[in-house]
DSSP file (Angstrom, degrees, kcal/mol; ACC not computed):
  #  RESIDUE AA STRUCTURE BP1 BP2  ACC     N-H-->O    O-->H-N    N-H-->O    O-->H-N    TCO  KAPPA ALPHA  PHI   PSI    X-CA   Y-CA   Z-CA
    1    1 A X              0   0    0      0, 0.0     2,-0.3     0, 0.0    67,-0.2   0.000 360.0 360.0 360.0 131.8    1.3  -13.1   14.0
    2    2 A X  E     -A   67   0A   0     65,-2.6    65,-2.3    91,-0.0     2,-0.4  -0.716 360.0-119.1-106.1 157.2    0.2  -13.6   10.4
    3    3 A X  E     -A   66   0A   0     91,-0.4    91,-2.3    -2,-0.3     2,-0.3  -0.795  34.5-178.7 -96.6 137.9    2.0  -12.8    7.2
    4    4 A X  E     -AB  65  93A   0     61,-3.2    61,-2.2    -2,-0.4     2,-0.4  -0.934  19.1-156.4-133.7 155.2    0.4  -10.3    4.8
    5    5 A X  E     -AB  64  92A   0     87,-2.8    87,-3.3    -2,-0.3     2,-0.4  -0.995  12.2-172.9-126.2 137.9    1.1   -8.8    1.4
    6    6 A X  E     -AB  63  91A   0     57,-2.7    57,-2.7    -2,-0.4     2,-0.5  -0.996   5.2-170.4-132.4 130.3   -0.4   -5.5    0.3
    7    7 A X  E     +AB  62  90A   0     83,-2.3    83,-2.0    -2,-0.4     2,-0.4  -0.979  13.6 176.1-115.6 127.6   -0.1   -3.9   -3.1
    8    8 A X  E     -AB  61  89A   0     53,-2.2    53,-1.9    -2,-0.5     2,-0.5  -0.975  22.4-140.7-133.9 151.6   -1.3   -0.4   -3.6
    9    9 A X  E     -AB  60  88A   0     79,-2.9    78,-3.4    -2,-0.4    79,-0.8  -0.939  15.6-155.3-114.8 123.2   -1.2    2.0   -6.5
   10   10 A X  E     -AB  59  86A   0     49,-3.0    49,-2.7    -2,-0.5    76,-0.2  -0.713  34.8 -90.7 -97.1 146.2   -0.5    5.7   -5.9
   11   11 A X  E >   -A   58   0A   0     74,-2.8     3,-0.9    -2,-0.3    47,-0.2  -0.269  31.5-139.8 -52.9 136.1   -1.6    8.4   -8.3
   12   12 A X  T 3  S+     0   0    0     45,-0.6    -1,-0.1     1,-0.2    46,-0.1   0.627  92.0  72.3 -78.1 -12.2    1.0    9.0  -11.0
   13   13 A X  T 3  S+     0   0    0      2,-0.0    -1,-0.2     0, 0.0     2,-0.2   0.435  75.3 100.8 -85.7   2.9    0.7   12.8  -10.9
   14   14 A X  S <  S-     0   0    0     -3,-0.9     2,-0.0    71,-0.1    -4,-0.0  -0.592  75.6-118.0 -82.8 148.3    2.4   13.2   -7.5
   15   15 A X     >  -     0   0    0     -2,-0.2     4,-2.3     1,-0.1     5,-0.2  -0.264  33.9 -95.4 -78.4 175.1    6.1   14.2   -7.5
   16   16 A X  H  > S+     0   0    0      1,-0.2     4,-2.5     2,-0.2     5,-0.2   0.859 122.2  52.3 -61.7 -38.8    8.8   12.0   -6.0
   17   17 A X  H  > S+     0   0    0      2,-0.2     4,-1.9     1,-0.2    -1,-0.2   0.913 111.6  45.2 -65.7 -43.1    8.8   13.6   -2.6
   18   18 A X  H  > S+     0   0    0      2,-0.2     4,-2.0     1,-0.2    -2,-0.2   0.880 112.8  51.4 -68.8 -37.8    5.0   13.2   -2.1
   19   19 A X  H  X S+     0   0    0     -4,-2.3     4,-2.2     2,-0.2    -2,-0.2   0.927 110.6  48.3 -63.9 -44.4    5.1    9.6   -3.4
   20   20 A X  H  X S+     0   0    0     -4,-2.5     4,-2.4     1,-0.2    -2,-0.2   0.864 109.8  53.4 -62.9 -35.9    7.9    8.8   -0.9
   21   21 A X  H  X S+     0   0    0     -4,-1.9     4,-2.2     2,-0.2    -1,-0.2   0.875 107.8  50.1 -67.0 -37.2    5.9   10.4    1.8
   22   22 A X  H  X S+     0   0    0     -4,-2.0     4,-2.0     2,-0.2     5,-0.2   0.923 111.5  48.1 -66.8 -43.7    2.9    8.2    1.0
   23   23 A X  H  X S+     0   0    0     -4,-2.2     4,-2.0     1,-0.2    -2,-0.2   0.922 113.6  47.6 -62.0 -43.6    5.0    5.1    1.1
   24   24 A X  H  X S+     0   0    0     -4,-2.4     4,-2.7     1,-0.2     5,-0.2   0.877 108.1  56.5 -64.7 -38.1    6.5    6.1    4.4
   25   25 A X  H  X S+     0   0    0     -4,-2.2     4,-1.6     1,-0.2    -1,-0.2   0.916 111.3  41.5 -60.3 -45.2    3.1    6.9    5.8
   26   26 A X  H  X S+     0   0    0     -4,-2.0     4,-1.5     2,-0.2    -1,-0.2   0.831 113.7  53.0 -75.9 -30.6    1.8    3.4    5.2
   27   27 A X  H  X S+     0   0    0     -4,-2.0     4,-2.1    -5,-0.2    -2,-0.2   0.921 111.7  45.6 -66.2 -43.6    5.0    1.8    6.3
   28   28 A X  H  X S+     0   0    0     -4,-2.7     4,-2.7     1,-0.2    -2,-0.2   0.820 106.4  60.0 -70.1 -29.6    4.9    3.7    9.6
   29   29 A X  H  X S+     0   0    0     -4,-1.6     4,-1.0    -5,-0.2    -1,-0.2   0.906 108.0  45.6 -61.7 -41.1    1.2    2.9   10.0
   30   30 A X  H  <>S+     0   0    0     -4,-1.5     5,-2.4     2,-0.2     3,-0.4   0.941 115.7  44.4 -67.4 -47.9    2.1   -0.8   10.0
   31   31 A X  H ><5S+     0   0    0     -4,-2.1     3,-1.3     1,-0.2    -2,-0.2   0.862 110.6  54.3 -69.0 -34.6    5.0   -0.5   12.4
   32   32 A X  H 3<5S+     0   0    0     -4,-2.7    -1,-0.2     1,-0.3    -2,-0.2   0.771 104.6  55.8 -69.0 -24.5    3.0    1.8   14.8
   33   33 A X  T 3<5S-     0   0    0     -4,-1.0    -1,-0.3    -3,-0.4    35,-0.2   0.348 130.2 -94.1 -88.2   6.7    0.3   -0.8   15.0
   34   34 A X  T < 5S+     0   0    0     -3,-1.3    -3,-0.2     1,-0.3    -2,-0.1   0.534  82.3 134.3  96.9   7.1    2.8   -3.4   16.1
   35   35 A X      < -     0   0    0     -5,-2.4     2,-0.5    -6,-0.2    -1,-0.3  -0.413  48.8-134.5 -86.1 165.8    3.6   -5.0   12.7
   36   36 A X  E     -C   66   0A   0     30,-2.7    30,-2.2    -2,-0.1     2,-0.2  -0.978  16.4-133.4-124.1 119.1    7.0   -5.8   11.4
   37   37 A X  E     +C   65   0A   0     -2,-0.5    28,-0.3    28,-0.2     3,-0.1  -0.512  22.9 177.9 -71.4 132.3    7.9   -4.9    7.8
   38   38 A X  E     -     0   0A   0     26,-3.0     2,-0.3     1,-0.4    27,-0.2   0.811  67.7  -8.6 -97.0 -45.9    9.6   -7.6    5.8
   39   39 A X  E     -C   64   0A   0     25,-1.8    25,-2.7     2,-0.0     2,-0.5  -0.983  46.9-164.2-156.1 140.5   10.0   -5.9    2.5
   40   40 A X  E     -C   63   0A   0     -2,-0.3     2,-0.6    23,-0.2    23,-0.2  -0.941  18.7-176.3-125.5 107.5    8.9   -2.7    0.8
   41   41 A X  E     -C   62   0A   0     21,-3.4    21,-3.0    -2,-0.5     2,-0.8  -0.918  13.5-157.1-110.2 118.5    9.4   -2.9   -3.0
   42   42 A X  E     -C   61   0A   0     -2,-0.6    19,-0.2    19,-0.2    -2,-0.0  -0.839   9.1-176.0 -94.8 108.8    8.6    0.2   -5.1
   43   43 A X  E     -     0   0A   0     17,-1.4    18,-0.2    -2,-0.8    -1,-0.2   0.656  31.5-141.9 -80.7 -17.1    7.9   -1.1   -8.6
   44   44 A X  E     -C   60   0A   0     16,-1.2    16,-2.5    -3,-0.1     2,-0.3  -0.350  45.1 -16.1  88.1-169.8    7.5    2.4  -10.0
   45   45 A X  E     +C   59   0A   0     14,-0.2     2,-0.3    -2,-0.1    14,-0.2  -0.533  65.8 169.6 -76.5 134.1    5.1    3.8  -12.7
   46   46 A X  E     -C   58   0A   0     12,-2.6    12,-2.4    -2,-0.3     2,-0.2  -0.977  37.7-101.1-140.7 153.7    3.4    1.2  -14.8
   47   47 A X  E     -C   57   0A   0     -2,-0.3    10,-0.3    10,-0.2     2,-0.2  -0.544  36.6-128.4 -75.5 136.8    0.5    1.3  -17.2
   48   48 A X  E     -     0   0A   0      8,-3.0     3,-0.1    -2,-0.2    -1,-0.1  -0.541  12.4-126.4 -82.4 152.0   -2.9    0.2  -15.9
   49   49 A X  E    S+     0   0A   0     -2,-0.2     2,-0.3     1,-0.2    -1,-0.1   0.867  93.4   4.8 -64.7 -37.1   -4.9   -2.4  -17.8
   50   50 A X  E    S-     0   0A   0      5,-0.1     2,-0.2    -3,-0.0    -1,-0.2  -0.953  96.8 -78.7-144.5 162.3   -7.9   -0.1  -17.8
   51   51 A X  E     -     0   0A   0     -2,-0.3     2,-0.4    -3,-0.1     5,-0.2  -0.421  43.1-172.3 -68.3 131.1   -8.6    3.5  -16.8
   52   52 A X  E >  S-C   55   0A   0      3,-2.2     3,-1.6    -2,-0.2     5,-0.1  -0.990  70.7 -16.9-128.2 121.8   -9.1    3.9  -13.0
   53   53 A X  T 3  S-     0   0    0     -2,-0.4    -1,-0.1     1,-0.3     3,-0.1   0.875 127.9 -54.4  50.8  43.0  -10.3    7.2  -11.6
   54   54 A X  T 3  S+     0   0    0      1,-0.2     2,-0.4     2,-0.0    -1,-0.3   0.660 113.5 119.9  67.4  20.1   -9.3    8.9  -14.9
   55   55 A X  E <   - C   0  52A   0     -3,-1.6    -3,-2.2     1,-0.1    -1,-0.2  -0.937  44.1-171.4-115.9 139.6   -5.7    7.6  -14.7
   56   56 A X  E    S+     0   0A   0     -2,-0.4    -8,-3.0    -5,-0.2     2,-0.3   0.538  77.4  28.2-100.7 -11.9   -4.0    5.3  -17.3
   57   57 A X  E     - C   0  47A   0    -10,-0.3   -45,-0.6    -5,-0.1     2,-0.3  -0.936  65.1-172.2-142.3 166.2   -0.9    4.6  -15.2
   58   58 A X  E     -AC  11  46A   0    -12,-2.4   -12,-2.6    -2,-0.3     2,-0.7  -0.973  31.8-104.8-154.8 164.7    0.0    4.4  -11.5
   59   59 A X  E     -AC  10  45A   0    -49,-2.7   -49,-3.0    -2,-0.3     2,-0.3  -0.870  40.4-149.0 -99.1 113.3    2.9    4.0   -9.1
   60   60 A X  E     -AC   9  44A   0    -16,-2.5   -17,-1.4    -2,-0.7   -16,-1.2  -0.609  16.6-177.7 -89.6 140.3    3.0    0.5   -7.7
   61   61 A X  E     -AC   8  42A   0    -53,-1.9   -53,-2.2    -2,-0.3     2,-0.5  -0.995   8.7-162.6-136.8 130.5    4.2   -0.5   -4.2
   62   62 A X  E     -AC   7  41A   0    -21,-3.0   -21,-3.4    -2,-0.4     2,-0.4  -0.960  11.5-178.1-112.2 126.9    4.4   -4.0   -2.8
   63   63 A X  E     -AC   6  40A   0    -57,-2.7   -57,-2.7    -2,-0.5     2,-0.4  -0.992   8.3-167.7-126.8 129.0    4.8   -4.3    1.0
   64   64 A X  E     +AC   5  39A   0    -25,-2.7   -26,-3.0    -2,-0.4   -25,-1.8  -0.938  22.7 152.6-112.3 140.4    5.1   -7.6    2.9
   65   65 A X  E     -AC   4  37A   0    -61,-2.2   -61,-3.2    -2,-0.4     2,-0.4  -0.976  37.7-126.6-157.1 164.7    4.7   -7.6    6.7
   66   66 A X  E     +AC   3  36A   0    -30,-2.2   -30,-2.7    -2,-0.3     2,-0.3  -0.925  44.5 133.1-115.6 146.7    3.8   -9.7    9.7
   67   67 A X  E     -A    2   0A   0    -65,-2.3   -65,-2.6    -2,-0.4     2,-0.4  -0.990  56.4 -57.0-174.7 177.9    1.2   -8.5   12.2
   68   68 A X    >>  -     0   0    0     -2,-0.3     4,-1.4   -35,-0.2     3,-1.1  -0.585  38.9-145.8 -74.9 126.0   -1.8   -9.0   14.4
   69   69 A X  T 34 S+     0   0    0     -2,-0.4     5,-0.2     1,-0.2    -1,-0.1   0.700  93.9  59.4 -70.0 -18.0   -4.8  -10.1   12.2
   70   70 A X  T 34 S+     0   0    0      3,-0.1    -1,-0.2     2,-0.1    -2,-0.0   0.688 119.4  19.8 -83.1 -17.3   -7.3   -8.2   14.4
   71   71 A X  T <> S+     0   0    0     -3,-1.1     4,-2.1     3,-0.1     5,-0.2   0.812 112.2  53.2-117.3 -58.2   -5.8   -4.8   14.0
   72   72 A X  H  X S+     0   0    0     -4,-1.4     4,-2.9     1,-0.2     5,-0.3   0.892 105.9  46.8 -64.6 -51.1   -3.5   -4.1   11.0
   73   73 A X  H  > S+     0   0    0     -5,-0.5     4,-2.4     1,-0.2    -1,-0.2   0.909 115.5  47.2 -60.5 -39.8   -5.5   -5.2    7.9
   74   74 A X  H  > S+     0   0    0     -5,-0.2     4,-2.1     2,-0.2    -1,-0.2   0.901 114.0  46.9 -67.1 -39.5   -8.6   -3.4    9.1
   75   75 A X  H  X S+     0   0    0     -4,-2.1     4,-2.2     2,-0.2    -2,-0.2   0.909 112.3  50.1 -69.0 -41.6   -6.7   -0.2    9.9
   76   76 A X  H  X S+     0   0    0     -4,-2.9     4,-2.8    -5,-0.2     5,-0.2   0.934 111.4  48.8 -59.9 -46.2   -4.8   -0.3    6.6
   77   77 A X  H  X S+     0   0    0     -4,-2.4     4,-2.1    -5,-0.3    -1,-0.2   0.897 109.6  52.3 -62.4 -40.3   -8.1   -0.8    4.6
   78   78 A X  H  X S+     0   0    0     -4,-2.1     4,-1.1     1,-0.2    -1,-0.2   0.922 113.6  43.0 -61.5 -44.4   -9.7    2.1    6.5
   79   79 A X  H  X S+     0   0    0     -4,-2.2     4,-1.3     1,-0.2     3,-0.3   0.881 110.9  55.1 -72.2 -38.2   -6.9    4.5    5.7
   80   80 A X  H  < S+     0   0    0     -4,-2.8     3,-0.3     1,-0.2     6,-0.2   0.894 105.8  54.1 -58.9 -39.4   -6.6    3.3    2.0
   81   81 A X  H  < S+     0   0    0     -4,-2.1    -1,-0.2     1,-0.2    -2,-0.2   0.834 114.9  37.7 -66.2 -32.4  -10.3    4.0    1.5
   82   82 A X  H  < S+     0   0    0     -4,-1.1     2,-0.5    -3,-0.3    -1,-0.2   0.555  91.5 103.1 -97.9  -7.6  -10.0    7.6    2.7
   83   83 A X    ><  -     0   0    0     -4,-1.3     3,-0.7    -3,-0.3    -4,-0.0  -0.641  55.8-158.5 -80.0 124.9   -6.6    8.4    1.2
   84   84 A X  T 3  S+     0   0    0     -2,-0.5    -1,-0.2     1,-0.2   -73,-0.1   0.732  88.4  63.4 -71.6 -22.9   -6.9   10.6   -2.0
   85   85 A X  T 3  S+     0   0    0    -75,-0.1   -74,-2.8   -74,-0.0     2,-0.5   0.678  86.7  85.1 -77.1 -17.0   -3.4    9.5   -3.2
   86   86 A X  E <   +B   10   0A   0     -3,-0.7   -76,-0.2   -76,-0.2     3,-0.1  -0.746  47.1 178.6 -94.9 127.9   -4.4    5.8   -3.5
   87   87 A X  E    S-     0   0A   0    -78,-3.4     2,-0.3    -2,-0.5    -1,-0.2   0.901  71.4 -10.7 -87.1 -51.8   -6.0    4.6   -6.7
   88   88 A X  E     -B    9   0A   0    -79,-0.8   -79,-2.9   -36,-0.1    -1,-0.4  -0.959  61.5-174.6-145.4 159.4   -6.4    0.9   -5.8
   89   89 A X  E     -B    8   0A   0     -2,-0.3     2,-0.3   -81,-0.2   -81,-0.2  -0.983   8.0-164.8-152.2 158.7   -5.1   -1.6   -3.1
   90   90 A X  E     -B    7   0A   0    -83,-2.0   -83,-2.3    -2,-0.3     2,-0.5  -0.939   4.6-163.4-149.3 125.4   -5.2   -5.3   -2.3
   91   91 A X  E     -B    6   0A   0     -2,-0.3     2,-0.4   -85,-0.2   -85,-0.2  -0.945  14.2-178.3-111.0 126.5   -4.4   -6.9    1.0
   92   92 A X  E     -B    5   0A   0    -87,-3.3   -87,-2.8    -2,-0.5     2,-0.5  -0.983  22.3-138.6-128.6 134.1   -3.7  -10.6    1.0
   93   93 A X  E     -B    4   0A   0     -2,-0.4   -89,-0.3   -89,-0.2     2,-0.2  -0.797  26.9-129.3 -88.4 129.1   -2.9  -12.9    3.9
   94   94 A X        -     0   0    0    -91,-2.3   -91,-0.4    -2,-0.5     2,-0.2  -0.549  21.4-115.6 -78.4 142.3   -0.2  -15.4    3.0
   95   95 A X              0   0    0     -2,-0.2    -1,-0.1     1,-0.1   -91,-0.0  -0.484 360.0 360.0 -74.0 145.9   -0.9  -19.1    3.7
   96   96 A X              0   0    0     -2,-0.2    -1,-0.1   -93,-0.0    -2,-0.0   0.425 360.0 360.0-101.7 360.0    1.4  -20.8    6.3
């Protein structure tokens, strides 16, 4: 099992319930694939350095987890790419 960090930015125009649902969706995606969540930190709305998809700010979420390297990162990336609520994301494997 490897350790990973993922930071993703959710569209700022969603209400609190929809934002919480998006965070829960990605957390459950990790746990359903056999991963174990270490921490889910919701940083809240922050201004972006430059405009992305016509947005100047976004809702940041940092998630750390452990999981199988063959399944979870690829599945997360696939879902991030097709999710309309996500502006940007970055998945990083932590060094051991």
